[in-house]
C-alpha positions as CSV (number, residue, x, y, z in Angstrom):
1,M,-28.0,7.9,75.2
2,S,-27.3,9.7,71.9
3,S,-27.9,13.4,71.6
4,L,-30.3,15.0,69.1
5,F,-27.2,16.1,67.2
6,D,-25.9,12.6,66.9
7,Q,-29.3,11.3,65.8
8,S,-29.5,14.0,63.2
9,S,-26.0,13.3,61.9
10,D,-26.8,9.6,61.7
11,A,-30.0,10.3,59.8
12,I,-28.1,12.6,57.3
13,F,-25.3,10.1,56.9
14,S,-27.8,7.3,56.4
15,G,-29.7,9.4,53.9
16,A,-26.5,10.2,52.0
17,L,-25.6,6.6,51.8
18,S,-29.0,5.7,50.6
19,A,-28.8,8.4,47.9
20,Q,-25.3,7.3,46.9
21,S,-26.5,3.7,46.7
22,Q,-29.4,4.8,44.6
23,R,-27.2,6.8,42.2
24,T,-24.8,3.8,41.9
25,N,-27.7,1.5,41.1
26,L,-29.0,3.9,38.5
27,A,-25.5,4.1,37.0
28,N,-25.2,0.4,36.8
29,Y,-28.6,0.1,35.2
30,A,-27.5,2.6,32.6
31,L,-24.3,0.6,32.0
32,Q,-26.5,-2.5,31.4
33,Q,-28.6,-0.7,28.9
34,A,-25.5,0.6,27.2
35,A,-24.2,-2.9,26.9
36,Y,-27.5,-4.1,25.4
37,H,-27.3,-1.3,22.7
38,L,-23.7,-2.2,21.9
39,Q,-24.6,-5.8,21.3
40,N,-27.2,-4.6,18.8
41,N,-24.7,-2.2,17.1
42,N,-26.7,0.8,18.3
43,N,-23.8,3.1,19.2
44,E,-25.7,6.3,19.5
45,S,-28.1,4.8,22.1
46,A,-25.2,3.3,23.9
47,I,-23.5,6.7,24.1
48,K,-26.6,8.2,25.7
49,E,-26.7,5.5,28.3
50,F,-23.0,5.8,29.1
51,K,-23.4,9.5,29.5
52,K,-26.4,8.8,31.8
53,A,-24.2,6.5,33.8
54,L,-21.6,9.3,34.2
55,A,-24.3,11.7,35.3
56,F,-25.0,9.4,38.2
57,D,-21.4,8.4,38.7
58,P,-18.8,10.8,37.2
59,E,-16.0,8.6,38.4
60,N,-17.1,5.5,36.5
61,D,-14.0,4.4,34.6
62,T,-16.0,1.7,32.6
63,A,-18.2,4.4,31.1
64,H,-15.3,6.6,30.2
65,T,-13.4,3.7,28.6
66,Y,-16.3,2.5,26.5
67,L,-17.2,6.0,25.4
68,G,-13.6,6.5,24.3
69,N,-13.7,3.3,22.3
70,I,-16.9,4.3,20.6
71,Y,-15.7,7.7,19.7
72,L,-12.5,6.3,18.4
73,S,-14.4,3.9,16.1
74,Q,-16.3,6.9,14.8
75,D,-13.1,8.9,14.2
76,K,-14.1,11.4,16.8
77,T,-10.6,11.5,18.2
78,K,-10.9,14.7,20.3
79,E,-13.9,13.2,22.1
80,A,-12.0,9.9,22.6
81,I,-9.0,11.6,23.9
82,K,-11.1,13.5,26.5
83,E,-12.6,10.2,27.7
84,F,-9.4,8.3,27.9
85,K,-7.7,11.2,29.8
86,E,-10.4,10.7,32.4
87,S,-9.7,7.0,32.5
88,V,-6.0,7.7,33.1
89,R,-6.9,10.1,35.8
90,L,-9.1,7.6,37.5
91,Q,-6.7,4.6,36.9
92,P,-3.2,6.2,36.8
93,L,-1.5,2.8,37.1
94,S,-3.5,1.2,34.3
95,V,-1.4,0.2,31.3
96,N,-4.6,-0.3,29.3
97,S,-5.8,3.2,30.0
98,L,-2.4,4.6,28.8
99,V,-2.4,2.5,25.7
100,N,-6.0,3.6,24.9
101,L,-5.0,7.2,25.3
102,G,-1.9,6.6,23.1
103,N,-4.0,5.0,20.4
104,A,-6.4,8.0,20.4
105,Y,-3.5,10.4,20.1
106,L,-2.1,8.2,17.3
107,Q,-5.3,8.3,15.4
108,D,-5.5,12.0,15.9
109,K,-1.9,12.2,14.5
110,N,-0.7,13.8,17.7
111,Y,2.4,11.7,17.6
112,T,4.3,13.5,20.4
113,E,1.6,12.9,23.0
114,A,1.0,9.4,21.7
115,E,4.6,8.5,22.2
116,K,4.6,9.9,25.8
117,S,1.6,7.7,26.8
118,L,2.9,4.6,25.1
119,K,6.4,4.9,26.5
120,K,5.0,5.4,30.0
121,A,2.9,2.3,29.6
122,A,5.9,0.3,28.4
123,R,7.9,1.4,31.4
124,M,5.1,0.4,33.8
125,D,4.8,-3.1,32.4
126,P,7.9,-4.3,30.5
127,L,6.4,-7.7,29.9
128,N,3.3,-6.4,28.2
129,P,3.9,-6.5,24.4
130,V,1.0,-4.1,23.5
131,P,2.8,-0.8,24.3
132,D,5.9,-1.8,22.4
133,Y,3.8,-3.1,19.5
134,T,1.7,0.1,19.3
135,L,4.9,2.2,19.6
136,G,6.2,0.3,16.6
137,H,3.2,1.3,14.5
138,L,3.6,4.9,15.6
139,Y,7.2,4.8,14.3
140,L,6.1,3.0,11.2
141,N,3.5,5.7,10.4
142,T,6.1,8.4,10.9
143,D,8.9,6.8,8.9
144,R,11.1,6.1,11.9
145,L,11.6,2.7,10.5
146,N,14.7,1.6,12.5
147,E,12.9,2.5,15.7
148,A,9.8,0.6,14.5
149,E,11.8,-2.5,13.9
150,A,13.3,-2.3,17.3
151,Q,9.9,-2.0,18.9
152,F,8.4,-4.9,16.9
153,R,11.4,-7.1,17.9
154,K,10.8,-6.3,21.6
155,A,7.2,-7.4,21.1
156,E,8.3,-10.5,19.4
157,K,10.5,-11.5,22.3
158,I,7.6,-11.0,24.7
159,S,5.0,-12.7,22.5
160,P,6.8,-15.0,20.0
161,R,3.6,-16.7,18.9
162,D,1.7,-13.5,18.0
163,G,0.9,-13.4,14.3
164,N,0.2,-9.7,14.5
165,V,3.9,-9.0,15.4
166,F,5.2,-10.8,12.3
167,Y,2.6,-9.1,10.1
168,S,3.8,-5.8,11.4
169,L,7.5,-6.7,10.7
170,G,6.4,-7.8,7.2
171,T,4.7,-4.5,6.6
172,L,7.8,-2.7,7.8
173,Y,10.1,-4.6,5.5
174,N,7.7,-4.1,2.5
175,K,8.0,-0.3,3.2
176,Q,11.8,-0.6,3.1
177,G,11.8,-2.7,-0.1
178,K,13.2,-5.7,1.7
179,Y,10.7,-8.0,0.1
180,E,12.3,-11.3,0.9
181,E,12.4,-10.5,4.6
182,A,8.9,-9.2,4.4
183,A,7.7,-12.5,2.8
184,K,9.4,-14.6,5.4
185,N,7.7,-12.7,8.3
186,L,4.3,-12.6,6.6
187,E,4.4,-16.3,5.8
188,K,5.0,-16.9,9.5
189,A,2.2,-14.5,10.5
190,L,-0.2,-16.6,8.4
191,T,0.9,-19.9,10.0
192,L,0.2,-18.3,13.5
193,K,-3.0,-16.5,12.6
194,K,-5.6,-17.9,10.2
195,N,-8.0,-15.8,8.1
196,F,-5.6,-12.9,8.2
197,S,-6.5,-10.8,5.1
198,S,-4.2,-7.9,5.9
199,A,-1.3,-10.4,5.9
200,N,-2.4,-11.9,2.6
201,Y,-2.4,-8.4,1.1
202,E,1.1,-7.5,2.4
203,L,2.4,-11.0,1.3
204,G,1.1,-10.3,-2.2
205,V,3.0,-7.0,-2.2
206,A,6.1,-8.8,-1.1
207,Y,5.9,-11.5,-3.7
208,H,5.3,-8.8,-6.4
209,G,8.4,-7.0,-5.2
210,M,10.4,-10.2,-5.5
211,G,9.1,-10.8,-9.0
212,E,7.1,-13.9,-7.9
213,T,4.1,-13.1,-10.1
214,D,2.4,-16.4,-9.6
215,K,2.6,-16.3,-5.9
216,A,1.4,-12.7,-5.8
217,Q,-1.6,-13.8,-7.9
218,E,-2.3,-16.6,-5.4
219,Q,-2.6,-14.1,-2.6
220,L,-5.0,-12.0,-4.9
221,S,-7.1,-15.2,-5.4
222,I,-7.4,-15.7,-1.6
223,L,-8.4,-12.0,-1.1
224,N,-11.0,-12.3,-3.9
225,S,-12.9,-14.7,-1.7
226,T,-12.2,-13.1,1.7
227,D,-11.8,-9.4,1.4
228,Y,-13.0,-7.6,-1.7
229,S,-11.6,-4.2,-0.7
230,L,-8.1,-5.5,0.0
231,A,-8.3,-7.6,-3.2
232,Q,-8.9,-4.4,-5.2
233,D,-5.9,-2.8,-3.4
234,L,-3.6,-5.7,-4.2
235,K,-4.9,-5.8,-7.8
236,Y,-3.9,-2.1,-8.1
237,V,-0.4,-2.9,-6.9
238,I,0.4,-6.1,-8.8
239,N,-1.6,-5.5,-12.0
240,K,0.4,-2.6,-13.1
241,P,0.2,-1.6,-16.8
242,K,2.3,-3.8,-19.1
243,I,3.1,-3.7,-22.8
244,V,1.2,-6.8,-24.1
245,S,2.4,-6.9,-27.7
246,M,3.8,-5.0,-30.7
247,D,2.3,-5.0,-34.2
248,T,4.2,-4.1,-37.4
249,A,1.6,-5.2,-39.9
250,K,0.8,-1.6,-40.8
251,S,4.2,-0.2,-40.1
252,G,5.0,0.8,-43.7
253,G,7.6,-1.9,-44.1
254,F,9.3,-2.3,-40.8
255,V,9.7,-6.0,-40.0
256,E,10.7,-6.7,-36.4
257,L,11.9,-10.2,-37.3
258,L,14.7,-9.1,-39.6
259,G,18.2,-9.5,-38.0
260,A,21.6,-8.0,-38.0
261,G,23.0,-6.4,-41.1
262,T,19.7,-5.9,-42.8
263,P,20.1,-3.3,-45.6
264,L,17.9,-0.3,-44.8
265,W,16.4,-0.4,-48.3
266,A,15.0,-3.9,-47.4
267,L,12.4,-2.2,-45.2
268,D,11.2,0.0,-48.1
269,P,12.5,0.3,-51.7
270,T,12.4,4.1,-51.5
271,L,15.4,3.8,-49.2
272,L,17.6,2.7,-52.1
273,E,18.1,6.4,-52.8
274,P,21.1,8.0,-50.9
275,D,20.1,10.4,-48.2
276,S,16.5,9.3,-48.4
277,S,14.3,8.8,-45.4
278,K,11.1,6.9,-44.5
279,E,8.6,7.2,-41.7
280,F,7.5,3.9,-40.1
281,S,4.9,3.2,-37.4
282,I,4.5,0.4,-34.9
283,T,1.4,-0.3,-32.7
284,F,1.7,-1.4,-29.1
285,T,-1.1,-2.9,-27.0
286,F,-1.2,-2.2,-23.2
287,S,-2.8,-4.3,-20.5
288,E,-4.6,-1.4,-19.0
289,K,-6.2,1.9,-20.0
290,M,-3.4,4.5,-20.2
291,D,-3.3,8.1,-19.3
292,I,-3.8,9.8,-22.7
293,A,-1.5,12.7,-22.0
294,S,1.3,10.4,-20.7
295,V,1.1,7.8,-23.5
296,S,0.9,10.4,-26.2
297,N,4.0,12.2,-25.0
298,P,6.9,11.1,-27.2
299,L,9.4,11.9,-24.4
300,N,7.9,9.1,-22.4
301,W,9.0,6.7,-25.1
302,S,12.5,5.7,-26.2
303,I,14.1,3.6,-29.0
304,T,17.5,2.0,-28.2
305,R,19.8,-0.7,-29.4
306,A,19.5,-4.0,-27.4
307,K,22.3,-4.5,-24.9
308,G,21.7,-8.0,-23.6
309,G,19.4,-10.0,-21.4
310,T,15.9,-10.8,-22.7
311,A,16.3,-8.2,-25.4
312,G,19.3,-9.9,-26.9
313,Y,22.3,-8.0,-28.4
314,Y,22.1,-5.5,-31.3
315,N,24.0,-6.9,-34.3
316,N,24.5,-10.1,-32.2
317,T,27.3,-8.3,-30.2
318,M,29.2,-7.2,-33.4
319,P,30.4,-3.6,-33.2
320,V,28.3,-0.9,-34.7
321,T,30.0,0.5,-37.8
322,S,29.7,3.8,-39.6
323,K,27.4,2.1,-42.1
324,E,24.8,1.5,-39.3
325,A,21.7,3.6,-39.6
326,S,21.2,6.1,-36.8
327,I,18.4,5.3,-34.4
328,P,16.1,8.1,-33.3
329,K,16.0,8.4,-29.5
330,F,12.3,9.3,-29.4
331,P,9.4,8.8,-31.7
332,L,8.2,11.7,-33.9
333,S,4.6,11.3,-32.6
334,V,2.3,9.0,-30.7
335,T,-1.4,8.4,-31.0
336,Y,-3.6,6.5,-28.6
337,N,-6.8,4.5,-29.1
338,D,-8.6,4.6,-25.7
339,L,-11.0,1.8,-26.8
340,T,-8.4,-0.7,-27.7
341,N,-5.6,0.4,-25.3
342,E,-3.3,0.7,-28.4
343,A,-0.6,3.3,-28.9
344,T,0.9,3.9,-32.3
345,I,4.3,5.5,-32.5
346,K,5.9,7.0,-35.6
347,F,9.6,7.3,-36.2
348,R,11.9,8.1,-39.1
349,L,14.9,6.2,-40.4
350,N,17.5,7.9,-42.7
351,Q,19.6,6.4,-45.5
352,N,23.3,7.4,-45.6
353,S,24.8,9.3,-48.5
354,D,26.1,6.0,-50.1
355,G,22.7,4.2,-49.9
356,T,24.5,1.4,-47.9
357,A,23.1,1.8,-44.4
358,T,22.2,-1.3,-42.4
359,I,20.0,-2.0,-39.4
360,D,19.1,-4.8,-37.0
361,P,15.3,-4.4,-36.7
362,S,14.9,-7.4,-34.3
363,H,17.1,-5.8,-31.7
364,L,15.5,-2.3,-31.6
365,V,14.1,-1.9,-28.1
366,F,10.9,0.2,-27.7
367,S,10.3,1.4,-24.1
368,F,7.5,3.3,-22.4
369,K,8.0,4.9,-19.0
370,G,4.7,6.7,-18.5
371,K,1.5,6.1,-16.5
372,D,-1.8,4.4,-16.9
373,A,-5.2,6.1,-16.4
374,S,-5.1,5.4,-12.6
375,G,-1.7,7.1,-12.3
376,R,0.3,3.9,-11.9
377,S,3.8,3.6,-13.3
378,M,4.6,0.8,-15.7
379,D,5.4,-2.6,-14.5
380,S,9.2,-2.6,-14.8
381,S,9.1,-6.3,-15.9
382,A,7.0,-5.4,-19.0
383,D,7.7,-1.8,-20.1
384,E,10.0,-2.7,-23.0
385,I,9.8,-5.0,-26.1
386,D,11.7,-5.9,-29.2
387,G,11.4,-8.3,-32.1
388,Y,14.0,-10.7,-30.7
389,A,12.0,-11.3,-27.5
390,L,8.6,-11.0,-29.1
391,K,7.3,-10.3,-25.6
392,A,7.5,-7.5,-23.1
393,F,10.3,-7.5,-20.6
């Protein structure tokens, strides 16, 4: 026969179990409501329900994890870190919890704590590619590029069919300027993972770095139909400002088609006089709107004699003699028409004391090294032009 004390204890214990069971049921109901709100993209209502679940069951790892993920998506990194710390406390052997915490620290730019969490996760499960992959991005973001490559290679060995790994390697090689390696990895990423806009963007960057203009434009075309934002980013990269053309029609006599040994006076009769001088002007058209201060600064321009390649050779490789007219290094002045994207430079040529100076107008190279209105530097494949090429190079 049980005593009154035993009966009382049983009743208290039974009541406690009943209350605990009720709290668990209420927590589970709140989780179900939170899931419903998540499916309907109502994050704020979901947060309320997850918090309600934790009020009934403070040790509920599911609620902590989902709250952390929502906060992370809202860039509330401090709140996310707090939730993921609770998740790690409740599930100290969970690799996913450690990776979630590492990601939150990474987004918060707390790279030291992120590295600790991710390294611990990697040690706990060496066959899981996610910790190594995430560590790779931490190192990529902090310019520890050799370490980033090592981590991505580890992830590749574990998961050799994961397009994300090859995408990350391509991004890394782009950052290092190893564009051929970048393209090889990004092409593989796109064979393993379809509809991968980020890889299309990086591949466009790689092709641009290799000088494969047509291939870069192909990636831009793909992005134009799949991801407008990335298309604009790639357009910004590959459509750098270029010199489109040069016009000497209103130059005052300078003819860019005249070749080696042209008498200086052939440009203008006033130059028949010894020690005379004449000011000429040439108009250049740009592919983009230029920064007015940059394009109007004569020091961003230069005038030089062609030394080979697309520009040809000044005097067709014949030595420059004492009779050769001196070439000004910079223009006298530059004016810019913001409506037509045209810059007009003025420069002066001087006759010698004998009136016998010669020049090779077709092999004078005009260069611009400034910036456009968006702050982009010139496309290095089209920032110079001369009469011999008749196109920018």
